[in-house]
C-alpha positions, -999 to 999 in steps of 0.1 A, spaced: 96 71 -80 126 87 -64 105 116 -51 78 93 -37 104 71 -19 122 102 -6 90 116 8 86 84 28 121 82 43 122 76 81 86 64 82 70 30 84 80 25 48 117 26 59 110 2 89 93 -24 67 114 -19 36 85 -7 14 97 9 -19 75 24 -46 84 8 -79 59 19 -106 32 44 -113 7 45 -141 -24 64 -152 -46 43 -129 -22 24 -105 6 26 -81 29 -3 -71 53 -10 -43 75 -39 -31 81 -52 4 105 -79 15 94 -108 35 121 -108 61 127 -104 98 109 -71 98 77 -84 82 73 -121 92 53 -138 120 70 -165 141 63 -193 115 84 -175 89 54 -163 68 44 -127 60 26 -111 89 -10 -100 81 -2 -67 98 26 -61 73 2 -68 45 -22 -42 59 6 -17 62 14 -22 25 -23 -18 16 -25 14 37 7 28 23 -2 22 -13 -38 34 -11 -30 65 9 -2 76 -14 -22 69 -45 -51 88 -31 -31 118 -22 -15 118 -57 -50 124 -71 -55 156 -51 -45 192 -53 -21 187 -24 -20 225 -17 -57 223 -8 -66 188 3 -53 157 20 -66 121 21 -66 100 53 -73 63 57 -107 56 73 -110 19 69 -86 -8 57 -96 -44 52 -81 -75 36 -84 -112 29 -53 -133 30 -56 -160 4 -21 -177 5 11 -173 24 44 -156 13 75 -169 29 107 -154 43 132 -146 15 105 -136 -10 95 -101 -21 59 -92 -25 44 -65 -48 13 -45 -40 -8 -28 -67 -34 -1 -59 -62 7 -83 -90 32 -78 -126 21 -74 -140 56 -65 -123 90 -66 -148 114 -51 -148 149 -37 -149 138 -1 -139 101 -2 -119 76 -22 -119 38 -23 -89 19 -36 -85 -19 -43 -50 -31 -34 -38 -66 -43 -5 -81 -31 13 -107 -52 42 -131 -47 72 -133 -69 54 -158 -92 25 -134 -97 1 -153 -75 -23 -131 -54 -16 -136 -17 -38 -108 -4 -68 -88 -16 -74 -55 2 -94 -23 2 -89 11 17 -114 39 21 -99 75 24 -115 106 37 -107 137 17 -105 169 38 -93 204 33 -57 209 43 -51 230 74 
């Protein structure tokens, strides 16, 4: 985890407080605070922050599946459905799981959960896999 988090220093992860927390055979997790950096004016998690967490998790997970000397994966499409709010002071956790790991594309499901384990957002990211230049 330390290497993944170090790789993302001084990026959007730093600005939003996103920290990778767990990796498994078929998943990657990260946490993000619901604070002044990630809320909308009503004190709830901003949908754009949720999309950023989805993109961050899916892109990193996808690139971890590649020979990074030869290939890189880039986000092509990110979608999500917000199903309940998260409020200032909470920490949310995102979990990315693969749907399709192909030679030229990948699809990842990413769900975001509140501290009680309730799903607050269900997302998906499609990645293009291209030769590294």
